C-alpha positions as CSV (number, residue, x, y, z in Angstrom):
1,Q,-0.5,0.1,0.2
2,C,2.7,2.5,0.9
3,L,4.3,1.6,-3.2
4,S,1.2,2.6,-3.9
5,T,1.9,6.4,-3.1
6,I,4.5,6.7,-5.3
7,P,3.6,7.6,-8.9
8,S,6.4,6.2,-11.1
9,Q,6.0,2.2,-11.3
10,S,9.5,2.1,-12.4
11,Q,10.5,3.8,-9.0
12,C,8.5,1.4,-7.0
13,I,10.2,-1.6,-8.9
14,D,13.4,0.3,-8.2
15,I,12.8,0.3,-4.3
16,V,11.6,-3.3,-4.1
17,Q,14.6,-4.2,-6.3
18,S,17.0,-2.6,-3.8
19,G,15.4,-4.2,-0.9
20,I,15.4,-7.6,-2.1
21,C,19.3,-7.3,-2.7
22,K,20.4,-5.8,0.1
23,Y,17.9,-7.2,2.4
24,L,16.9,-11.4,0.9
25,V,19.3,-12.6,-2.0
26,G,21.6,-13.7,0.9
27,L,19.2,-15.4,2.6
28,T,19.5,-19.4,1.9
29,V,16.1,-19.9,2.7
30,V,13.1,-17.9,2.6
31,P,9.6,-18.7,4.3
32,D,6.8,-19.6,1.9
33,S,4.7,-16.9,3.0
34,T,7.6,-14.4,2.3
35,A,8.4,-15.9,-1.2
36,G,4.3,-15.3,-1.9
37,V,4.3,-11.9,-0.7
38,I,7.1,-10.8,-3.1
39,L,5.9,-12.2,-6.1
40,C,2.3,-11.0,-5.6
41,V,4.6,-7.7,-5.7
42,F,6.3,-8.3,-8.5
43,S,3.2,-9.9,-10.4
44,K,1.6,-6.4,-9.8
45,L,4.7,-4.1,-10.4
46,L,6.4,-5.6,-13.3
47,D,6.0,-5.3,-17.1
48,Q,7.9,-6.6,-20.1
49,V,9.4,-3.1,-20.4
50,Y,11.8,-3.1,-17.4
51,V,14.8,-4.9,-17.2
52,L,15.9,-6.5,-13.0
53,N,19.4,-6.2,-12.5
54,E,20.8,-10.1,-11.9
55,N,21.0,-10.8,-8.4
56,A,17.1,-10.0,-8.7
57,S,16.1,-11.6,-11.4
58,R,17.4,-15.1,-10.1
59,F,16.3,-14.5,-6.5
60,L,12.7,-14.1,-8.3
61,A,13.6,-17.6,-10.6
62,S,14.4,-19.6,-7.6
63,L,11.2,-18.2,-5.8
64,C,9.5,-18.9,-8.5
65,Y,10.8,-22.9,-9.4
66,S,10.5,-23.3,-5.1
67,L,6.5,-22.3,-5.1
68,L,5.8,-24.1,-8.0
69,Y,7.8,-27.3,-6.9
70,L,6.2,-26.5,-3.4
71,L,3.0,-26.3,-5.4
72,L,2.8,-29.4,-7.6
73,T,4.6,-31.3,-4.4
74,I,1.6,-30.4,-1.8
75,E,-1.4,-32.7,-0.8
76,R,-4.0,-31.9,-3.3
77,E,-6.9,-32.6,-0.9
78,D,-6.2,-29.7,1.2
79,T,-9.2,-27.5,-0.2
80,E,-8.4,-25.2,2.8
81,H,-5.5,-23.6,0.9
82,I,-6.6,-23.9,-2.8
83,Q,-7.5,-20.3,-3.0
84,K,-4.0,-19.6,-1.6
85,R,-2.2,-22.2,-4.1
86,D,-4.1,-20.5,-7.1
87,V,-3.1,-16.6,-6.2
88,L,0.4,-18.7,-5.7
89,W,0.5,-19.9,-8.9
90,N,-0.8,-16.9,-10.6
91,S,1.6,-14.6,-9.2
92,C,4.4,-16.6,-10.8
93,I,2.8,-17.4,-14.2
94,S,2.2,-14.0,-14.3
95,I,6.1,-12.5,-13.6
96,L,7.6,-15.6,-15.3
97,S,5.1,-14.3,-18.9
98,T,6.4,-10.9,-18.1
99,S,10.0,-11.4,-17.8
100,V,11.7,-13.8,-20.3
101,Q,14.7,-13.1,-18.0
102,I,13.3,-14.6,-15.1
103,L,11.5,-17.6,-17.2
104,R,15.5,-18.5,-18.8
105,V,17.5,-17.8,-15.7
106,M,14.9,-20.0,-14.1
107,L,15.4,-22.7,-16.6
108,Q,19.0,-22.4,-16.3
109,T,18.7,-23.4,-12.6
110,L,17.0,-26.2,-13.2
111,Q,19.8,-28.9,-12.5
112,V,18.3,-31.9,-13.8
113,N,21.5,-33.6,-13.1
114,H,21.7,-33.6,-10.1
115,A,17.7,-34.3,-9.1
116,S,17.1,-36.9,-7.3
117,R,14.7,-39.6,-8.0
118,D,11.5,-38.2,-6.2
119,E,12.4,-34.7,-7.8
120,L,12.3,-36.0,-11.6
121,P,9.1,-36.3,-11.8
122,V,7.7,-33.1,-11.0
123,L,10.6,-31.1,-12.7
124,A,9.0,-33.3,-15.9
125,Q,5.7,-32.2,-14.7
126,L,6.4,-28.4,-14.2
127,L,8.2,-28.6,-17.6
128,C,5.0,-29.8,-19.3
129,L,2.9,-27.1,-17.3
130,L,5.4,-24.4,-18.5
131,M,5.3,-25.9,-22.2
132,Q,1.3,-25.6,-22.4
133,H,1.0,-22.7,-20.1
134,R,-0.5,-20.0,-23.2
135,Q,0.8,-17.2,-21.5
136,L,4.4,-18.6,-21.5
137,Q,4.4,-19.5,-24.9
138,T,6.3,-17.0,-26.8
139,H,9.0,-16.8,-23.9
140,M,9.2,-21.0,-23.8
141,K,10.5,-20.2,-27.7
142,T,12.7,-18.1,-26.6
143,S,14.3,-20.5,-24.2
144,E,13.9,-23.1,-26.5
145,F,17.5,-24.5,-26.4
146,L,17.2,-24.7,-23.0
147,V,13.7,-26.4,-22.7
148,K,15.5,-29.2,-25.2
149,Q,18.5,-29.8,-23.0
150,I,16.0,-30.1,-20.0
151,V,14.1,-32.4,-22.0
152,K,16.7,-34.5,-23.1
153,D,18.8,-35.1,-19.5
154,I,15.6,-35.9,-17.9
155,M,15.3,-38.2,-20.7
156,V,19.0,-39.9,-20.3
157,L,18.7,-40.0,-16.9
158,K,15.7,-42.4,-17.5
159,S,16.5,-43.9,-20.5
160,D,17.4,-47.6,-18.9
161,E,14.5,-47.8,-16.9
162,A,10.9,-48.6,-17.3
163,Q,8.6,-45.9,-19.0
164,E,6.5,-44.2,-16.2
165,Q,3.2,-42.1,-17.1
166,W,4.9,-38.9,-16.4
167,L,7.7,-39.4,-18.9
168,T,5.3,-40.2,-21.4
169,D,3.6,-37.0,-20.6
170,L,6.8,-35.2,-20.8
171,H,7.0,-36.6,-24.3
172,Y,3.7,-36.3,-25.4
173,N,4.2,-32.4,-24.3
174,F,7.3,-32.1,-25.8
175,N,6.5,-33.4,-29.3
176,I,3.5,-31.1,-29.4
177,Y,5.8,-27.6,-28.0
178,L,8.1,-29.3,-31.2
179,A,5.6,-28.9,-33.4
180,T,4.3,-25.7,-32.6
181,H,7.3,-24.0,-31.9
182,S,9.8,-25.4,-34.5
183,P,9.0,-26.4,-37.9
184,G,10.5,-28.9,-39.7
185,S,11.4,-30.9,-36.3
186,G,10.9,-34.0,-35.3
187,A,9.7,-36.5,-32.8
188,V,11.4,-36.7,-29.5
189,S,12.6,-40.1,-31.0
190,T,14.4,-38.6,-33.7
191,L,16.2,-35.6,-31.8
192,Y,17.7,-37.8,-29.1
């Protein structure tokens, strides 16, 4: 509410960005509620013209990933928190669709090679959701190389095991992604 008294949107972003860089970037743990508030504020302030500094971009990308991962792994039956989850999900998608810079940093920091067996299905599900999301289509297209590399890494790690449903879903979504974003691209099996 205090930021709403500042006439310039870019000044608001500068203030929040400098506060993040000064007080939050060095933290190893950020509570989910704090992450949610920061993402909600940025989802309202950020536009496609404004370019964040590298530290703020990395911080926001890590918050987005952390919250998206949490939202994908949290118990589905918990109806009490559905509205809160929707707000957090929409804030993450809003930021990622507004800033190709933050989306790219988030994709770059996905370390599939260091993921545990339990994390791979969640990473694949997250990637599928990002590839399917209408608001992110343009940005995902500009990050096509990263998307291909992440999918390739997941497939290499899972190549020796039985085909699981989440891997089938990833294959399917990636083939659709390639068909809509890369004219003349073949199916996943021909690429890798």
